[in-house]
C-alpha positions, -999 to 999 in steps of 0.1 A, spaced: -259 6 -596 -234 35 -596 -242 72 -599 -217 99 -603 -214 137 -607 -184 158 -617 -176 195 -612 -146 208 -631 -122 238 -626 -137 248 -593 -116 275 -574 -105 253 -545 -71 239 -538 -70 201 -544 -50 195 -513 -75 213 -491 -105 196 -508 -90 162 -503 -89 167 -465 -127 174 -466 -135 146 -490 -119 120 -468 -145 127 -441 -174 114 -461 -161 84 -480 -180 52 -469 -208 72 -453 -245 69 -463 -254 97 -487 -278 115 -463 -253 114 -435 -226 127 -457 -247 157 -467 -252 164 -430 -215 162 -423 -206 185 -451 -233 210 -441 -216 216 -407 -180 215 -419 -166 251 -420 -142 248 -449 -151 263 -483 -144 229 -500 -172 213 -480 -199 235 -496 -186 226 -531 -184 189 -524 -219 190 -509 -233 204 -541 -216 177 -562 -228 150 -538 -264 164 -540 -261 163 -578 -249 127 -578 -278 119 -555 -303 134 -580 -286 115 -608 -291 83 -589 -328 90 -583 -332 96 -620 -324 59 -625 -350 48 -599 -324 41 -572 -335 43 -535 -318 73 -518 -317 55 -485 -295 27 -498 -268 49 -514 -233 51 -500 -205 74 -510 -180 50 -526 -154 75 -537 -147 112 -538 -120 120 -564 -103 153 -562 -79 159 -591 -58 190 -600 -74 213 -625 -57 242 -645 -39 268 -624 -43 305 -628 -10 322 -630 -6 356 -614 24 378 -606 32 397 -574 55 427 -576 86 424 -554 116 446 -545 141 459 -571 118 453 -601 114 416 -596 82 396 -596 71 364 -580 47 339 -596 15 330 -577 -4 299 -588 -41 299 -579 -51 263 -580 -83 247 -592 -98 212 -588 -119 187 -606 -142 170 -581 -160 137 -588 -184 119 -564 -194 83 -569 -223 67 -551 -232 30 -551 -263 12 -539 -259 -13 -511 
């Protein structure tokens, strides 16, 4: 049995979110929630909410929450917001505010 949850276009850089996601892959779902609760990065709170949603999706199909393990956390790049910063002599520099698509996959062992 496999359960998944996806959050799209969340305002977190994919590179920073992947660092946090690597901490919970292979952990039991309850332990992964605890790890993310005490991780200070912004991405940890976002991934924790997606993990909790995947856990609720699994319980909807009568899966036992104690037997669920985080199989994979996929963090893909979403659309970037493009902004401009004024510079000297009438120039401008482009700033890309990156977003992420986060998918959490749980499997029953």
